[in-house]
C-alpha positions in Angstrom: 35.1 -52.2 0.2 31.5 -51.4 -1.5 30.6 -49.1 1.5 33.7 -46.9 0.8 33.3 -46.7 -2.9 30.1 -45.6 -2.5 31.0 -42.8 0.0 33.8 -42.0 -2.3 31.1 -41.9 -5.2 28.9 -39.8 -3.1 31.5 -37.0 -2.2 32.3 -36.9 -6.2 29.3 -36.1 -7.1 28.3 -33.4 -3.7 31.7 -31.9 -5.1 30.4 -31.8 -8.6 27.0 -30.2 -8.0 29.2 -27.7 -5.6 31.4 -27.1 -8.7 27.8 -27.0 -11.3 26.6 -24.6 -8.7 29.2 -22.3 -8.6 29.8 -22.8 -12.5 26.1 -21.7 -12.8 26.2 -18.7 -10.0 29.5 -17.7 -12.3 27.4 -17.6 -15.4 24.8 -15.0 -13.6 24.8 -11.2 -13.8 22.6 -9.9 -10.9 21.1 -6.2 -10.6 20.2 -5.6 -7.3 17.5 -2.8 -7.9 16.2 -1.0 -4.9 13.6 1.0 -5.2 10.4 2.6 -3.2 7.8 0.3 -4.0 5.3 0.9 -0.8 4.9 4.4 0.5 4.7 7.9 -0.6 7.2 7.3 -3.4 5.6 4.2 -4.8 4.9 5.5 -8.2 9.0 5.8 -9.0 9.1 2.2 -7.9 6.4 0.9 -10.4 7.4 2.4 -13.4 10.9 1.7 -12.9 10.5 -1.7 -12.0 8.2 -1.9 -15.1 10.6 -0.1 -17.6 13.3 -2.6 -16.1 11.5 -5.5 -16.9 10.6 -4.0 -20.3 14.0 -3.7 -21.1 15.0 -7.1 -20.4 11.7 -8.5 -22.1 12.8 -7.0 -25.7 16.1 -7.6 -25.6 16.3 -10.6 -23.9 17.6 -11.7 -20.4 21.5 -13.4 -21.8 24.1 -10.5 -22.0 27.9 -11.7 -23.3 27.0 -15.5 -22.1 25.5 -13.9 -18.9 21.8 -14.9 -17.6 20.9 -11.6 -16.3 19.0 -11.5 -13.1 17.0 -8.6 -11.5 16.2 -8.6 -7.6 13.7 -6.1 -6.4 13.4 -4.7 -3.3 11.8 -2.3 -1.5 13.0 0.5 0.4 10.0 2.4 1.5 12.0 5.6 0.8 14.1 5.3 4.2 17.5 5.4 3.7 18.4 3.2 6.4 16.7 0.0 5.0 18.1 1.6 1.4 21.4 0.9 3.1 20.9 -2.4 5.1 19.3 -4.2 1.6 22.1 -2.6 0.0 24.8 -4.1 2.0 22.8 -7.6 1.8 22.5 -7.4 -1.7 26.6 -7.0 -2.2 27.0 -9.6 0.6 24.6 -12.2 0.5 23.6 -12.0 -3.1 26.8 -11.1 -4.6 25.1 -8.2 -6.8 27.0 -7.0 -9.5 25.4 -4.1 -10.3 23.1 -1.9 -7.5 20.2 -0.1 -9.1 17.5 2.1 -8.8 17.1 4.9 -5.7 13.9 6.7 -5.4 14.9 9.5 -3.7 18.3 11.3 -3.0 18.8 10.3 1.1 18.5 6.9 -0.1 21.1 7.2 -3.1 23.6 8.7 -0.9 23.2 6.4 2.1 24.3 3.4 -0.5 27.3 5.4 -2.2 29.8 4.5 0.6 28.9 0.7 0.2 29.3 0.9 -3.5 32.6 2.2 -3.4 34.1 -0.3 -0.5 32.7 -3.6 -2.8 33.7 -1.4 -5.9 29.8 -2.0 -7.1 28.6 0.5 -10.1 25.7 1.9 -8.4 23.2 3.0 -11.6 20.9 5.9 -9.8 17.8 5.7 -12.1 15.8 8.3 -10.1 17.1 10.7 -7.7 17.8 14.0 -9.2 20.4 16.3 -6.7 23.0 17.1 -8.6 25.6 15.9 -5.8 25.1 12.6 -5.8 27.4 11.6 -8.7 30.3 13.2 -5.9 29.1 10.2 -3.2 30.9 8.0 -4.4 33.4 7.3 -8.0 31.1 4.5 -8.8 27.7 6.2 -8.9 26.4 6.9 -12.8 23.2 8.3 -12.9 20.5 7.9 -15.8 17.5 10.1 -14.6 18.4 13.9 -14.3 19.3 16.7 -12.3 17.2 19.8 -10.8 19.5 22.3 -12.1 19.1 20.6 -15.5 15.4 21.1 -15.4 15.3 24.4 -13.7 17.5 26.6 -15.2 15.8 26.3 -18.8 12.4 27.4 -17.3 13.9 30.6 -15.4 15.4 31.8 -18.9 11.5 30.9 -20.3 9.8 32.7 -18.3 11.1 36.3 -18.2 10.8 36.1 -21.7 6.8 35.5 -21.7 5.8 38.2 -18.7 6.6 36.2 -15.8 8.7 38.7 -13.4 7.6 38.4 -9.9 7.8 34.6 -8.7 7.3 32.4 -5.0 8.9 28.8 -5.2 7.6 25.8 -4.0 9.7 23.0 -3.2 10.2 20.1 -1.2 12.3 20.6 1.5 15.3 18.3 0.6 18.1 18.1 -1.5 16.8 18.6 -5.0 14.0 20.6 -3.8 16.6 23.0 -2.9 18.8 22.4 -5.7 15.6 23.5 -8.2 15.0 26.6 -5.7 18.6 27.6 -5.6 19.2 26.7 -9.9 15.6 29.1 -10.5 16.2 31.9 -8.5 19.9 32.7 -9.5 19.3 32.4 -13.4 15.8 34.3 -12.5 17.4 36.7 -11.2 20.3 37.0 -13.9 17.6 37.4 -16.4 15.9 40.5 -14.7 13.1 38.6 -12.6 12.6 38.9 -9.1 11.9 35.8 -6.5 9.8 37.3 -3.9 9.5 34.2 -1.1 10.9 30.8 -1.2 8.7 28.4 0.2 10.0 24.5 1.4 7.3 22.0 2.5 7.9 19.0 4.7 9.0 15.7 2.3 6.9 13.5 4.5 3.2 14.5 5.0 3.1 17.5 3.5 0.1 19.8 3.5 0.3 22.3 0.6 -2.7 24.1 2.2 -1.2 27.1 4.1 1.6 27.4 1.6 -0.9 28.1 -1.4 -2.7 30.7 1.0 0.2 32.6 1.4 1.5 32.4 -2.3 -2.1 33.6 -2.8 -1.9 36.7 -0.5 1.6 37.8 -2.1 0.3 37.7 -5.7 3.2 37.0 -7.8 2.4 36.4 -11.6 3.5 32.7 -11.1 4.6 30.0 -8.6 7.2 27.7 -9.6 6.9 24.4 -7.9 9.2 21.2 -7.3 7.6 18.3 -5.4 9.0 14.5 -6.0 7.1 12.2 -8.4 3.8 10.8 -7.4 3.0 14.4 -5.3 2.2 16.6 -8.8 -1.4 15.7 -8.2 -1.8 17.4 -5.0 -0.3 20.6 -5.5 -1.8 20.6 -8.4 -5.5 20.2 -7.3 -4.8 22.1 -4.5 -3.5 25.6 -6.4 -6.9 24.8 -8.5 -9.3 24.5 -5.9 -7.9 27.3 -4.3 -8.7 29.3 -7.5 -5.5 30.4 -8.4 -5.0 30.2 -11.7 -8.2 32.7 -11.8 -6.4 35.2 -9.7 -4.3 35.6 -12.4 -1.0 33.1 -10.8 0.3 31.1 -13.4 1.9 27.9 -12.4 5.8 26.8 -13.6 7.6 23.9 -12.6 9.8 21.2 -13.2 8.4 17.9 -15.0 7.6 16.5 -11.6 4.3 18.5 -11.4 2.7 17.4 -14.7 4.0 13.7 -14.1 3.0 11.8 -17.1 1.5 8.9 -14.4 -0.8 11.2 -13.2 -1.5 13.8 -15.2 -4.9 12.4 -16.5 -6.2 12.3 -12.9 -5.5 16.2 -12.5 -8.0 16.8 -15.0 -8.6 20.0 -17.0 -7.1 22.7 -14.3 -3.7 21.5 -15.4 -4.3 22.8 -19.2 -1.7 25.5 -20.1 0.5 24.7 -17.3 4.0 25.5 -18.4 7.0 22.9 -17.4 10.6 22.4 -18.3 11.8 18.3 -18.5 13.5 15.7 -19.8 10.9 13.4 -21.0 7.3 13.7 -22.0 4.9 10.4 -23.1 4.3 13.1 -26.2 7.9 13.4 -27.4 7.6 12.4 -30.9 9.9 10.4 -32.0 9.7 7.1 -33.5 11.6 5.1 -30.6 9.3 6.8 -27.8 6.2 5.9 -29.7 7.6 2.4 -29.5 8.4 2.5 -26.0 5.3 4.5 -24.7 3.1 1.2 -26.9 5.2 -1.2 -26.0 4.6 -0.2 -22.2 1.3 0.4 -22.4 0.8 -3.6 -23.5 3.1 -4.7 -21.0 1.3 -2.5 -18.0 -2.4 -2.6 -18.5 -2.5 0.8 -20.3 -0.5 2.3 -17.5 1.9 5.0 -19.1 5.3 5.6 -18.6 6.8 9.0 -17.1 10.4 10.2 -16.8 11.0 7.7 -13.8 10.2 5.2 -16.0 12.5 6.1 -19.3 15.3 6.5 -16.1 15.0 3.0 -15.3 14.8 1.9 -18.8 18.1 3.8 -19.9 19.8 2.4 -17.2 19.1 -1.0 -17.9 20.3 -0.4 -21.2 23.5 1.3 -20.0 24.3 -2.2 -17.7 23.7 -4.2 -20.6 25.5 -2.2 -23.0 28.6 -2.4 -20.2 28.3 -6.0 -19.8 28.9 -6.8 -23.4 31.6 -4.2 -23.5 33.7 -6.1 -21.0 32.5 -9.8 -22.4 30.7 -10.5 -19.9 34.2 -11.0 -17.6 34.3 -7.4 -16.5 34.6 -6.4 -12.3 32.9 -3.8 -11.1 36.2 -0.9 -12.3 36.1 -2.8 -16.0 32.1 -2.2 -15.7 32.2 1.1 -14.6 34.6 2.4 -17.6 32.5 0.6 -20.0 29.4 2.5 -18.4 31.2 6.0 -18.9 31.1 8.1 -22.3 28.4 6.1 -23.8 26.5 7.9 -26.1 22.5 6.7 -27.5 19.2 7.3 -29.0 16.8 7.4 -25.9 12.8 7.7 -25.7 13.7 10.9 -24.5 16.5 11.7 -27.3 20.1 12.2 -27.4 22.0 11.4 -24.3 25.3 10.9 -23.0 27.2 9.5 -19.7 29.6 12.3 -18.9 32.8 10.5 -18.9 34.5 13.1 -16.2 30.8 13.4 -13.9 29.3 10.1 -14.5 26.5 12.0 -15.1 23.8 12.4 -18.0 23.6 14.7 -20.6 20.7 15.3 -22.5 17.8 17.9 -23.8 16.1 19.5 -21.9 12.3 20.5 -23.4 9.8 23.6 -22.8 6.6 21.9 -22.6 2.6 23.0 -22.4 -0.4 20.8 -21.4 -2.7 20.1 -24.1 -5.5 18.1 -24.7 -3.9 15.7 -27.5 -6.2 12.6 -28.4 -8.8 12.9 -25.5 -6.0 13.0 -23.2 -3.8 15.7 -21.1 -0.3 15.2 -22.6 3.1 17.4 -22.2 3.7 18.7 -25.5 6.9 19.9 -26.1 7.2 23.5 -28.0 11.0 24.3 -27.8 14.2 22.3 -26.8 17.8 23.1 -25.3 20.1 20.8 -26.2 22.7 18.6 -24.8 22.1 20.5 -21.3 24.9 19.5 -18.7 24.0 19.9 -15.4 24.7 23.4 -14.4 25.2 21.8 -10.7 28.8 20.8 -11.6 30.2 23.6 -14.7 30.8 26.0 -11.5 
């Protein structure tokens, strides 16, 4: 009799612990953050992870009664790895949101998993226009290359740049940058005399830059992914192309805040168009930069960091709006249409396209307080993705 009572008590205790565990699990909100933490795009992963952790540090890790848990996975920028990790996070870890995605192929590889499992996929980095069309569950907080490229194609002809060679990384965002820059430049009376595409993996810019030098355009328009800007910039300077009268212009990836001081004085005067600069003069951004540096041993935040920071904000606010109860569809609905002030300036998530609408700034590299910065000198407000306006 005594033995039976002990067994019953043990079963009751184990059931209680299982129920307790289930309740504890129920009270956890999991974000699966898939990023390139190693390899060619490692700076992207480092910046986004740091920004996500900073957001949690500043805003707490409990939202609407749920404990927020960040699960960081390294996909090394290989789409097959991204897909496998996303599958594991959804099936085994039961994540509520998938986030991160350093490059376009990784974001699109995950799209079917997001759709099938009805899990919101918050794209914090990848920037090809079509990404949000790959799944109705994708929301983007980074930018698109058409947004950044068109502004520069409007500026160039007004500033003596008529003949341009384009040099882009040969994958989605690069092809977007090339296409939208070229179309707008031609519309404005300019001419793209040659379009060059560099392999994404292990690029060697030297032969391409030699060709540019021979073509003698007014300017070279460049898009390379975050992390590769310094290499192309240094080779451009080493070949004396600036001294040969060829200007460099591009999207902000080429004068990435993360690498700008390492590039050195050769970057001075380079004009780019982008949605974020660490030198953006708002009070919110000054605080963001100071907090980020303090939390990361002096590391300066770049445009990838702001995509990660705002992505966490979009997730937190959606969780608040659903009162912590919402499944994927409720969270997604709460992400759409969010309007807020970001360190980059005012932004909103377009409810129809689930893409970010934001200011695009024209900037020039200048020395400020002993360091190199992208200093804004003009702004185009509330830019929607031109890739979706047709």
